[in-house]
Residue frames as qw, qx, qy, qz and C-alpha x, y, z in Angstrom:
[[0.000, 0.891, 0.454, 0.000, 0.00, 0.00, 0.00],
 [0.390, 0.124, 0.006, 0.912, 1.18, 3.50, -0.82],
 [0.078, -0.853, -0.459, 0.236, -0.30, 6.61, 0.77],
 [0.376, 0.180, 0.175, 0.892, 0.22, 9.91, -1.02],
 [0.047, 0.788, 0.398, -0.468, -1.09, 13.39, -0.47],
 [0.414, 0.366, 0.394, 0.735, -1.45, 15.75, -3.41],
 [0.043, -0.564, -0.245, 0.788, -1.64, 19.49, -2.83],
 [0.342, 0.502, 0.676, 0.416, -4.15, 20.72, -5.39],
 [0.013, -0.890, -0.302, 0.341, -4.20, 24.45, -4.78],
 [0.573, 0.771, 0.083, 0.265, -1.73, 25.33, -7.53],
 [0.214, -0.910, 0.356, -0.013, 1.21, 26.31, -5.33],
 [0.632, 0.508, -0.571, 0.128, 4.73, 24.97, -5.69],
 [0.791, -0.148, -0.523, 0.280, 6.85, 22.86, -3.38],
 [0.301, 0.185, -0.389, 0.851, 8.44, 25.80, -1.54],
 [0.410, -0.334, 0.025, -0.848, 5.08, 27.34, -0.64],
 [0.832, -0.264, -0.416, -0.254, 3.70, 23.94, 0.37],
 [0.670, -0.030, -0.537, 0.512, 6.66, 23.31, 2.68],
 [0.047, 0.249, -0.282, 0.925, 6.31, 26.76, 4.24],
 [0.613, -0.337, -0.145, -0.700, 2.59, 26.28, 4.89],
 [0.849, -0.197, -0.491, 0.001, 3.12, 22.81, 6.36],
 [0.485, 0.077, -0.495, 0.717, 5.82, 24.18, 8.67],
 [0.191, -0.316, 0.116, -0.922, 3.58, 27.07, 9.70],
 [0.745, -0.296, -0.119, -0.585, 0.68, 24.77, 10.66],
 [0.415, -0.466, 0.740, -0.251, 2.91, 22.10, 12.19],
 [0.933, 0.223, 0.072, -0.272, 2.03, 19.40, 9.67],
 [0.001, 0.591, -0.795, -0.137, 4.56, 16.61, 9.29],
 [0.927, 0.096, 0.044, -0.359, 2.85, 13.63, 7.67],
 [0.574, -0.400, 0.698, 0.152, 4.65, 10.29, 7.51],
 [0.678, 0.405, 0.574, 0.216, 3.78, 9.89, 3.81],
 [0.358, 0.033, 0.336, 0.871, 4.89, 11.81, 0.71],
 [0.219, 0.781, 0.353, -0.466, 3.19, 15.11, -0.02],
 [0.469, 0.214, 0.527, 0.676, 3.20, 15.88, -3.73],
 [0.148, 0.577, 0.122, -0.794, 2.38, 19.20, -5.36],
 [0.450, 0.471, 0.693, 0.308, 0.25, 19.65, -8.46],
 [0.069, -0.516, -0.034, 0.853, 0.95, 23.24, -9.58],
 [0.193, 0.160, -0.542, -0.802, -0.38, 22.69, -13.11],
 [0.661, 0.077, 0.342, -0.663, -3.49, 20.74, -11.92],
 [0.484, 0.273, -0.743, -0.374, -2.72, 17.65, -14.03],
 [0.146, -0.084, -0.952, 0.256, -3.45, 15.22, -11.18],
 [0.279, 0.311, 0.476, -0.774, -6.43, 17.28, -10.12],
 [0.526, 0.330, -0.304, -0.723, -7.89, 17.26, -13.61],
 [0.441, 0.139, -0.865, -0.194, -7.58, 13.47, -13.72],
 [0.385, -0.174, -0.877, 0.230, -8.81, 12.42, -10.28],
 [0.114, -0.384, -0.605, 0.688, -10.70, 15.12, -8.42],
 [0.054, 0.759, 0.562, 0.324, -13.67, 17.41, -8.53],
 [0.221, 0.475, -0.173, 0.834, -11.78, 20.22, -6.74],
 [0.611, -0.671, -0.011, -0.419, -13.56, 19.71, -3.44],
 [0.471, 0.338, -0.706, 0.406, -11.08, 18.94, -0.70],
 [0.245, -0.426, 0.844, 0.216, -10.31, 16.73, 0.91],
 [0.825, 0.316, -0.206, -0.420, -10.97, 14.28, -1.88],
 [0.457, -0.427, 0.780, -0.040, -9.93, 10.74, -1.01],
 [0.798, 0.350, -0.357, -0.335, -9.37, 7.99, -3.55],
 [0.645, -0.341, 0.683, 0.039, -8.39, 4.39, -2.99],
 [0.641, 0.574, -0.394, -0.323, -6.80, 3.07, -6.17],
 [0.934, -0.209, 0.289, 0.007, -5.99, -0.62, -6.29],
 [0.508, -0.467, 0.556, 0.463, -2.74, -2.11, -7.55],
 [0.505, 0.337, 0.662, 0.440, -4.16, -2.41, -11.08],
 [0.098, 0.008, 0.167, 0.981, -5.08, 1.29, -11.21],
 [0.271, -0.551, -0.662, -0.429, -8.82, 0.88, -10.69],
 [0.193, -0.335, 0.320, -0.865, -10.45, 3.46, -8.43],
 [0.392, -0.264, -0.880, 0.044, -12.16, 1.40, -5.71],
 [0.288, -0.700, -0.553, 0.347, -13.36, 4.14, -3.36],
 [0.182, 0.452, 0.103, 0.867, -14.10, 7.85, -3.63],
 [0.331, -0.730, -0.539, 0.260, -15.03, 10.18, -0.79],
 [0.210, 0.568, 0.036, 0.795, -15.26, 13.96, -0.75],
 [0.400, -0.715, 0.091, -0.567, -15.06, 15.97, 2.44],
 [0.438, 0.100, -0.796, 0.405, -14.39, 14.69, 5.91],
 [0.605, -0.577, -0.008, -0.549, -16.51, 14.03, 8.97],
 [0.274, -0.438, 0.792, -0.326, -15.48, 12.34, 12.20],
 [0.768, 0.070, 0.577, -0.268, -16.01, 8.60, 11.76],
 [0.691, 0.642, -0.213, -0.256, -15.03, 8.62, 8.09],
 [0.066, -0.609, 0.791, 0.007, -11.84, 6.83, 9.10],
 [0.632, 0.008, 0.751, -0.191, -13.80, 3.57, 9.38],
 [0.731, 0.630, 0.155, -0.209, -14.95, 3.92, 5.77],
 [0.285, 0.796, -0.528, -0.078, -11.35, 4.55, 4.70],
 [0.350, -0.410, 0.835, -0.107, -10.13, 1.49, 6.60],
 [0.741, 0.259, 0.587, -0.200, -12.78, -0.74, 5.02],
 [0.636, 0.753, -0.060, -0.161, -12.03, 0.57, 1.52],
 [0.080, 0.731, -0.678, -0.019, -8.30, 0.05, 2.00],
 [0.532, -0.198, 0.811, -0.140, -8.79, -3.49, 3.31],
 [0.767, 0.469, 0.394, -0.193, -11.00, -4.34, 0.35],
 [0.488, 0.817, -0.286, -0.113, -8.55, -2.86, -2.18],
 [0.149, -0.620, 0.770, -0.026, -5.66, -4.75, -0.62],
 [0.659, 0.026, 0.737, -0.149, -7.58, -8.01, -1.07],
 [0.721, 0.632, 0.186, -0.218, -8.26, -7.36, -4.76]]
């Protein structure tokens, strides 16, 4: 399993690092930037957060937009299912 975060607000790596430092964010997974919106145009509807679970064959198995407490259980179930496929 690979977990990635993609910053989809059109800023570059330097700005992303500065913002993450300012807010104290230090995720344990890679944070990618999408300054030209190529990933965004492919996978998202520009509502954030937008979570996708993509299986090892490249098929999108789960899509969720937004976040509410308790959504973690949905994420866990979708990940477990994708890992089995």
